[in-house]
C-alpha positions in Angstrom: -22.9 3.9 -71.1 -26.6 3.3 -73.4 -26.7 7.2 -74.1 -22.8 6.5 -75.7 -24.0 3.6 -77.6 -26.9 5.6 -79.2 -24.8 8.4 -79.9 -22.2 5.9 -82.1 -24.9 4.1 -83.5 -26.4 7.6 -84.5 -23.4 9.0 -85.6 -22.0 6.4 -87.9 -23.4 6.5 -91.5 -24.6 3.1 -93.0 -22.3 1.7 -95.7 -24.4 0.6 -98.1 -23.1 -2.9 -99.2 -21.6 -3.5 -102.3 -20.3 -5.8 -105.0 -17.2 -4.4 -104.6 -16.4 -5.6 -100.9 -17.8 -8.5 -101.6 -20.9 -8.4 -100.0 -19.4 -8.2 -96.8 -21.3 -4.7 -94.1 -19.3 -2.7 -92.9 -19.5 0.6 -90.2 -22.2 -0.1 -87.4 -22.9 -3.5 -88.3 -20.1 -4.2 -87.8 -20.6 -3.7 -84.1 -24.0 -5.6 -83.6 -24.4 -8.9 -83.7 -27.1 -10.8 -86.2 -30.4 -11.4 -84.0 -30.3 -14.9 -84.4 -26.9 -14.7 -82.3 -28.3 -12.0 -80.2 -31.1 -14.8 -79.3 -28.8 -17.8 -79.0 -26.3 -15.3 -76.8 -29.4 -14.4 -74.1 -30.8 -17.8 -74.1 -27.5 -19.2 -73.2 -26.7 -16.2 -70.8 -29.8 -17.4 -69.1 -29.2 -20.8 -68.8 -25.9 -19.9 -67.7 -27.0 -17.7 -65.0 -29.9 -19.5 -63.7 -27.3 -22.8 -63.1 -25.2 -20.7 -61.3 -27.9 -19.1 -59.8 -29.1 -22.8 -59.1 -26.1 -25.1 -57.9 -23.2 -23.1 -57.5 -25.0 -19.4 -55.5 -26.2 -22.3 -52.9 -22.5 -23.7 -52.7 -20.9 -19.9 -52.7 -22.8 -18.9 -50.2 -22.3 -22.3 -47.9 -18.5 -21.3 -48.4 -18.8 -18.1 -47.0 -21.3 -18.3 -44.0 -19.2 -21.8 -43.1 -16.1 -18.2 -43.0 -18.5 -15.7 -41.7 -18.9 -18.7 -38.4 -14.9 -19.8 -38.6 -14.0 -16.1 -38.1 -16.4 -15.7 -35.3 -15.8 -18.2 -33.6 -12.7 -17.4 -33.5 -12.9 -14.1 -33.0 -15.2 -15.2 -30.3 -12.0 -17.1 -29.1 -9.7 -14.6 -28.9 -12.2 -12.7 -27.0 -11.9 -15.3 -24.5 -8.8 -15.5 -24.4 -8.5 -12.0 -24.1 -10.5 -12.2 -20.2 -8.7 -15.6 -19.2 -5.6 -13.5 -20.2 -6.9 -10.2 -18.1 -8.4 -13.0 -15.4 -4.9 -14.5 -15.1 -3.4 -11.7 -14.5 -5.5 -10.1 -12.1 -4.8 -13.0 -10.3 -1.2 -12.9 -11.0 -1.6 -9.0 -9.5 -2.9 -9.8 -6.5 -0.7 -13.0 -5.9 2.5 -10.6 -6.0 0.6 -7.8 -3.8 -0.1 -10.8 -1.8 3.4 -11.7 -1.4 4.7 -8.7 -1.6 2.7 -8.2 2.2 3.9 -11.7 2.9 7.0 -10.7 2.6 6.8 -7.1 5.0 5.3 -9.4 7.6 7.6 -11.6 7.4 10.8 -9.3 7.6 8.6 -7.3 10.4 8.5 -10.2 11.8 12.3 -11.0 11.8 12.7 -7.5 13.1 10.8 -8.0 15.9 12.4 -10.9 16.3 15.7 -9.6 15.7 14.6 -6.7 18.5 13.5 -9.0 21.2 17.1 -10.9 20.6 18.5 -8.1 21.0 16.9 -6.8 24.0 17.5 -10.5 25.2 20.9 -10.3 25.0 21.2 -6.9 26.5 18.7 -7.7 29.7 21.7 -11.3 29.5 24.5 -9.0 29.1 23.2 -6.6 32.1 22.4 -9.3 34.6 26.0 -10.8 34.2 27.4 -7.7 35.1 25.3 -6.8 37.7 26.4 -10.8 38.9 30.2 -10.0 37.8 30.6 -7.3 40.4 28.4 -8.4 43.0 30.7 -11.3 43.1 33.5 -8.9 42.7 32.2 -6.8 45.6 31.7 -9.4 47.9 35.5 -11.1 47.2 36.9 -7.1 47.6 34.8 -7.0 51.1 35.7 -11.5 51.6 39.3 -9.7 51.5 39.1 -6.7 53.1 37.9 -8.8 56.5 40.9 -11.0 55.7 43.3 -8.2 55.6 41.7 -6.4 58.7 41.8 -10.1 60.5 45.4 -10.5 59.5 46.9 -6.8 60.3 45.0 -7.1 63.8 46.8 -10.4 64.2 50.0 -9.0 63.6 49.5 -5.7 65.3 48.4 -7.9 68.1 51.4 -10.3 68.3 53.5 -6.8 67.9 52.0 -5.4 70.3 52.5 -8.2 72.6 56.0 -8.2 71.7 56.5 -4.7 72.7 54.4 -4.8 75.6 56.6 -8.2 76.4 59.7 -5.5 76.5 58.2 -2.9 78.2 56.7 -4.6 81.0 59.1 -7.2 80.8 57.7 -10.5 82.1 55.0 -12.3 79.8 51.3 -12.4 79.8 49.3 -15.4 78.7 48.5 -14.7 75.4 45.3 -15.5 75.1 44.4 -12.9 77.4 47.0 -10.8 75.6 45.3 -10.4 73.1 41.5 -10.0 73.8 43.1 -6.9 75.4 44.2 -6.1 72.2 41.4 -7.0 70.3 40.0 -5.1 72.5 42.4 -1.9 71.8 41.9 -2.0 68.6 37.8 -2.1 68.0 38.0 0.6 70.5 40.7 2.6 67.7 37.4 1.0 65.3 35.2 3.2 67.0 36.9 6.0 68.2 37.6 5.9 63.5 
């Protein structure tokens, strides 16, 4: 930039102040300020620079540092919130895994209890079936014995009637029954 300025100054032709222009300067003189103005401008700039350096810059730095601290605090809070969220997520995952395990254990226990109830029901049903079968066998045996006794009596009565007709006389009923029972027992032993 400095070289460009020198180049402009070097190529510009100085125009002499003439009476025609009313004593005004032209060309490069229009671009360059008067030395008094230049010195006053430099002094004013230095004063403003020092005031800004002394008062405004510390306030600006303080504001920037406050902003940086606030941003750092927010970043730290965000990082802590992120860590807490990750910790909560791990806790929830562990709780879900624990709940799944507990549910599996409950299902297994219910299945075992169901199997035990099933086995108990089957055992009771088998025992009840055996009891019914035993009662039926006892009833059949009792019915057989009753029918056999009834049959013996009827055979004895028929035999007595036949014997009375054949013999023509009557024998004592008790003796006849003893004879018939003996005869039937002998027949039963032969079979």
